[in-house]
C-alpha distance (Angstrom), angle and dihedral (degrees) to the residues before:
residue distance angle dihedral
M1 . . .
E2 3.82 . .
D3 3.84 124.8 .
I4 3.76 99.0 -6.0
G5 3.79 101.3 141.3
F6 3.86 118.3 -105.6
Y7 3.82 92.1 -6.0
T8 3.83 95.8 57.9
L9 3.86 108.4 141.2
S10 3.74 105.1 179.4
D11 3.78 133.9 -177.7
E12 3.82 89.1 -122.5
R13 3.79 90.5 59.2
A14 3.74 92.0 46.4
R15 3.74 94.3 48.0
N16 3.84 93.6 50.7
I17 3.70 106.1 35.2
S18 3.81 112.3 136.0
A19 3.82 145.4 136.4
T20 3.82 87.7 -78.3
S21 3.79 104.2 36.3
P22 3.74 117.4 112.2
L23 3.78 122.2 -80.5
W24 3.77 100.7 -107.3
R25 3.81 104.2 -174.9
C26 3.77 129.3 14.6
E27 3.80 129.8 172.2
L28 3.74 124.9 -156.8
L29 3.78 122.4 -164.7
L30 3.85 105.1 -147.5
T31 3.85 99.1 -176.0
D32 3.74 144.7 -8.8
Q33 3.81 91.7 -133.0
C34 3.82 118.6 112.9
N35 3.78 135.5 166.4
F36 3.85 93.6 -150.3
K37 3.85 129.4 73.3
C38 3.81 101.1 -159.2
P39 3.88 110.6 -171.9
Y40 3.76 93.3 -128.4
C41 3.76 96.7 48.1
R42 3.84 119.1 95.5
G43 3.75 92.6 -174.5
M44 3.74 124.3 -140.4
R45 3.79 119.6 -41.7
P46 3.87 116.6 -103.5
D47 3.76 96.9 -106.5
L48 3.75 88.3 59.4
Y49 3.75 96.8 49.7
G50 3.80 119.4 124.8
T51 3.73 142.2 61.6
L52 3.78 124.3 -83.7
S53 3.78 116.7 -119.4
L54 3.88 114.6 -121.1
E55 3.78 90.2 -111.5
Q56 3.88 91.6 52.2
A57 3.78 90.9 51.1
K58 3.85 93.9 45.9
N59 3.85 88.2 49.2
I60 3.80 90.5 55.3
V61 3.84 91.8 47.4
N62 3.81 86.4 49.6
L63 3.73 93.2 52.8
W64 3.78 92.9 46.7
S65 3.82 92.1 47.6
Q66 3.80 90.7 53.5
N67 3.82 83.9 62.5
G68 3.84 95.7 51.9
L69 3.74 97.5 -95.4
K70 3.79 111.0 -158.5
N71 3.82 106.2 173.8
I72 3.80 130.3 21.5
R73 3.84 130.4 -175.2
F74 3.79 123.5 -162.2
S75 3.69 117.6 -153.8
G76 3.80 145.9 143.0
G77 2.96 142.6 130.2
E78 3.79 92.6 -27.1
P79 3.90 105.0 -31.5
T80 3.84 93.3 -158.0
L81 3.79 86.2 70.9
Y82 3.85 88.7 62.2
P83 3.85 105.8 109.9
R84 3.81 100.5 -140.4
L85 3.82 99.6 33.6
V86 3.81 97.2 127.7
T87 3.74 90.6 50.8
L88 3.82 91.6 49.0
I89 3.81 92.6 48.7
D90 3.74 91.3 48.4
Y91 3.88 89.9 51.3
T92 3.80 92.6 47.3
K93 3.81 90.9 51.9
S94 3.86 88.5 52.1
M95 3.88 87.8 57.8
G96 3.84 89.2 64.7
V97 3.88 96.7 -111.1
Q98 3.86 107.7 166.6
K99 3.75 100.1 -148.9
I100 3.79 125.6 29.4
A101 3.73 113.6 -171.8
L102 3.79 133.5 -170.0
S103 3.81 126.2 -160.0
T104 3.72 109.1 -157.0
N105 3.79 141.2 155.8
G106 3.82 88.5 -126.5
S107 3.73 96.0 -125.0
A108 3.94 98.3 118.1
G109 3.80 119.3 100.6
L110 3.79 115.3 -81.7
S111 3.75 88.8 -119.4
Q112 3.75 91.5 62.6
Y113 3.81 92.0 51.5
L114 3.83 91.5 48.5
E115 3.68 89.4 51.6
L116 3.79 89.5 52.0
L117 3.80 89.2 48.3
D118 3.79 90.4 54.9
A119 3.80 92.2 47.6
G120 3.74 91.5 54.7
I121 3.77 117.8 -77.8
N122 3.83 109.8 137.8
D123 3.75 99.4 166.9
F124 3.74 124.6 56.2
S125 3.88 121.8 -173.0
I126 3.76 108.3 -168.9
S127 3.79 127.1 -175.4
L128 3.78 118.7 -121.7
D129 3.81 116.7 166.8
A130 3.85 99.7 160.4
C131 3.76 142.0 39.7
C132 3.72 101.3 -144.4
A133 3.78 133.9 45.2
A134 3.85 97.0 -114.1
F135 3.72 94.6 56.2
G136 3.81 91.0 37.8
Y137 3.88 87.2 57.9
K138 3.83 87.1 55.3
M139 3.80 97.8 46.5
N140 3.74 93.4 48.7
G141 3.77 98.0 52.9
K142 3.83 95.8 -97.9
V143 3.77 98.8 -61.8
P144 3.87 102.3 161.2
Y145 3.81 119.6 -124.4
A146 3.76 93.0 -4.1
W147 3.84 94.6 115.5
E148 3.84 89.9 55.2
K149 3.77 90.8 49.9
T150 3.74 93.8 47.1
V151 3.81 92.4 50.4
H152 3.79 90.4 51.4
N153 3.75 92.1 49.2
I154 3.73 91.5 49.7
E155 3.72 92.6 52.5
A156 3.86 93.5 45.9
L157 3.83 96.1 45.5
S158 3.85 93.5 46.0
K159 3.76 88.2 64.3
K160 3.82 91.8 57.7
T161 3.80 110.1 33.5
Y162 3.84 145.9 -3.8
V163 3.74 109.7 -55.1
T164 3.81 128.0 175.8
V165 3.87 127.0 -179.5
G166 3.69 122.0 -139.6
C167 3.75 114.4 -145.7
V168 3.80 115.6 -166.4
F169 3.81 116.2 -166.2
D170 3.71 130.6 -161.1
E171 3.91 136.1 152.7
N172 3.86 88.2 -67.1
N173 3.84 97.8 61.1
A174 3.94 109.0 8.3
D175 3.73 92.1 107.0
M176 3.85 90.3 57.4
A177 3.78 95.4 52.4
R178 3.76 95.6 108.8
E179 3.90 90.4 51.4
V180 3.79 93.0 46.8
V181 3.84 93.2 49.5
K182 3.83 91.5 49.0
F183 3.76 91.4 47.3
A184 3.79 91.8 49.8
D185 3.77 91.6 49.8
Q186 3.78 90.6 57.5
L187 3.83 90.2 57.8
G188 3.83 92.0 69.9
V189 3.82 98.1 -114.1
A190 3.82 122.5 162.9
D191 3.77 93.1 -129.6
I192 3.81 146.6 -7.3
R193 3.77 120.7 -133.4
I194 3.76 110.3 -158.7
I195 3.82 118.2 -168.4
S196 3.73 135.9 165.0
S197 3.78 116.0 -132.1
A198 3.78 117.9 -104.1
Q199 3.75 89.8 -111.7
Y200 3.91 91.8 53.2
N201 3.85 107.3 31.3
K202 3.73 98.3 167.3
A203 3.84 132.2 135.2
L204 3.75 115.8 -92.6
R205 3.74 97.8 -129.5
G206 3.85 93.7 175.9
L207 3.81 85.6 74.6
Y208 3.73 95.0 62.0
G209 3.84 112.5 114.9
L210 3.75 93.1 15.8
D211 3.78 115.7 171.1
G212 3.82 110.7 -74.4
D213 3.79 94.1 -137.0
I214 3.92 88.2 62.3
L215 3.78 91.1 49.0
N216 3.78 91.0 48.9
R217 3.84 90.5 53.2
H218 3.85 93.8 49.2
P219 3.83 120.0 45.7
I220 3.72 97.3 -179.9
L221 3.78 90.8 52.3
A222 3.83 91.5 46.2
Y223 3.84 90.5 49.3
R224 3.84 92.3 53.8
I225 3.70 97.0 45.7
K226 3.86 90.8 48.4
N227 3.80 86.8 54.9
Y228 3.88 90.9 48.8
V229 3.80 89.4 54.3
K230 3.81 90.4 51.7
G231 3.83 89.5 52.5
I232 3.86 93.0 -104.9
N233 3.83 116.7 135.0
V234 3.80 123.2 -150.4
R235 3.81 91.8 -110.2
G236 3.81 132.5 50.1
L237 3.82 143.9 39.8
G238 3.80 129.2 -89.3
S239 3.76 124.9 -144.2
T240 3.80 94.8 -103.1
D241 3.88 95.6 48.4
S242 3.78 122.2 110.9
S243 3.90 115.0 -80.5
R244 3.78 90.2 -149.0
C245 3.70 127.6 71.2
Y246 3.80 107.2 -139.5
L247 3.71 92.9 167.8
V248 3.79 92.6 76.1
M249 3.88 88.7 68.3
D250 3.76 93.6 72.7
D251 3.85 104.3 14.3
M252 3.71 124.4 72.8
A253 3.81 143.4 -179.3
I254 3.82 122.4 -163.6
A255 3.73 129.4 -170.0
K256 3.88 123.1 176.6
N257 3.94 102.7 -36.7
Y258 3.79 100.0 -25.1
H259 3.83 137.2 85.8
F260 3.84 120.5 -142.6
P261 3.91 132.1 -161.2
C262 3.81 89.9 -110.4
I263 3.75 140.9 -24.5
I264 3.86 91.3 -94.9
Y265 3.75 91.6 54.6
L266 3.72 89.3 49.8
R267 3.79 92.6 48.0
E268 3.86 90.9 50.3
D269 3.82 92.8 56.1
G270 3.87 93.9 -103.6
K271 3.75 120.4 166.8
A272 3.85 116.4 -92.4
I273 3.84 116.1 -112.9
G274 3.87 90.3 -135.7
G275 3.75 147.3 -55.9
V276 3.85 127.0 -55.1
G277 3.73 111.1 -89.3
P278 3.75 145.2 97.8
K279 3.82 94.2 -63.9
M280 3.85 92.7 63.7
R281 3.78 97.9 102.5
K282 3.75 92.8 47.7
E283 3.80 92.2 49.8
R284 3.79 90.9 48.9
I285 3.83 92.8 52.7
S286 3.78 88.3 51.5
W287 3.86 92.9 49.5
S288 3.75 90.5 49.5
I289 3.83 92.7 52.8
K290 3.79 96.3 44.3
H291 3.79 102.7 34.8
N292 3.91 117.6 89.9
V293 3.82 102.8 -159.4
F294 3.85 90.4 -156.6
D295 3.85 88.9 63.9
D296 3.78 90.3 52.3
P297 3.88 113.4 80.0
I298 3.84 91.8 -157.2
C299 3.83 93.1 54.9
R300 3.81 94.5 39.2
K301 3.85 93.5 50.9
N302 3.84 103.0 31.9
C303 3.83 111.7 27.7
L304 3.84 105.0 130.7
D305 3.80 120.5 -119.7
V306 3.89 94.5 -115.5
C307 3.89 90.5 50.7
R308 3.68 92.6 47.2
D309 3.87 94.8 46.6
F310 3.82 88.5 48.5
N311 3.77 94.0 51.8
N312 3.80 89.7 48.3
R313 3.84 89.1 52.7
V314 3.82 92.4 49.6
R315 3.88 90.5 49.4
I316 3.77 89.3 58.4
Y317 3.80 91.0 55.0
D318 3.79 92.1 40.6
Q319 3.77 89.5 57.5
A320 3.80 97.3 42.4
């Protein structure tokens, strides 16, 4: 999984991870507000409701930058609803962060996305859970004309920068997975990230035997379908996987005033490791050492394939 934007998980990183290595990927949830009501999304839990002030967000970027932050993702909620987003992106770029990513439902105006591109966003992750307007309307919670706007924005932004689409599947749209992926490929995106919802978590068998040219264009897609064929779902740990999460050492997710092991742990209502502050890195190292992921139902059931594979790779180097 080398050189694939925000999701890069390299051997170099695995070999050199430590308490003082650079922070490779951090995600900041700016707001709980969203204009969609996707059927699989449970939103943020009540104790994390609210919108960060610009000063809070800048402080977090500063703390991460002091630890050599390489890649950052802004999400929510819907981050384009954050009132000072352009200012925050411009500030983040001034701190020397290499990759600045935005996870969005794609429904904002194209002019807003172009302004964010100019400010420093160089990685857009845009949700696309349907291949037609009628079903897009169902999957976004019945927001009129949003699917059409999203498709237009994906096509336009794909011509200017690195764009991936995130396709979440559950019982509502799993049988359409092949059509959604083929449609997304036609939009010119750099990659397609398929994932089953936490409630669903089944292999998308309709993607077996997908056209080889599509797979060659999209390494994350190819990686996940290859796992499906092996009988490995996107989520969950196997008996031979690492019992320790090394990823937490240089990867971080923050919502409100708390830092969590990862974004999945946060989304699944897991307990925060601690509060935002200068001791976060030390707290995360301690959590990594003491926490057996097989004893944690959130990790055991929901750990993503890329995270699991990375931890297994670090375990090899750790035991060498």
